[in-house]
N, C-alpha and C positions, 0 to 999 in steps of 0.2 A: 301295486306297481308305483303309484304316485308317492307313497311313503318311502319306498326304496330310492327313488330318484331324488326326492327332497333330502333324504339323509346323505346321499352321495354329494349333492350340491353343497350342503352345509359343511361336509367334511372337506370338500375341495376348497371352499372359501376359507375355512379355518386354517388349512395348510398354507395358503398364500399370506394370510394375515399373520400367522405365527412365525413365518420365516423372515428373519432380518438379514442384514448383511453378514457375510461370513467373516471370520477372523482375517483372512487375506484381504477381503474388500475393505475392512475397517483399517487395516495397516496401510493399504494403498491410499485411502482417503486421508489418513493422518499424515502420510508422507507428502502428499500433494499439498495439503494445507500448510505444512511446514515450509515446503519449497516456495509457495506463493508468499507466505509471510516474510521469509528471508529476502525474496526478490523485492518486495515492497519496501522493506527496511533499507536495503541497499540503494534503491532508487531515491527514497526520501533523504537519506544521508548525503547522497551525491547532490541532490537539489539544494539542500541546506548549505552544503559546503560551497557550491557555486554562488548562491545568493550572498553568503558572507564574504566571499572573495570579491564579488562584484561591488558590494557595498564598500569594502575596504579600498578598492581601487578608485571608486568614485570619490571617496573622502580624501584619499591621497592626492588625486588630481585637482580637487577643489582647493585643498590647502596649498598646493604648489602654485596654482594660478593666483591665489590671493597674495602670496608672498612676492611674486614676480610683477604684479600689477601695481604695487604701491609706488607712489611718486611723492616727491617733496612738495609741501604746500607752497602755493604761489605767495611771493612777497608782496605786502601792501606798501604803497608809497604815500 
């Protein structure tokens, strides 16, 4: 009886170990991974574009401030 139970236990464990994700599960996981990667790509591109436009705006305002703040040098007597 012990041998039969141990053989059944080994067979049961072997079936759990041998079973992997099905084709549907693999396709779903792949689709989820693609969706997440696309989402991250879009978020990073938006962040980079925002940073570039902010840097350009800062540079433009600094250049404008430098040109409007110049004054003629004082004359020496």
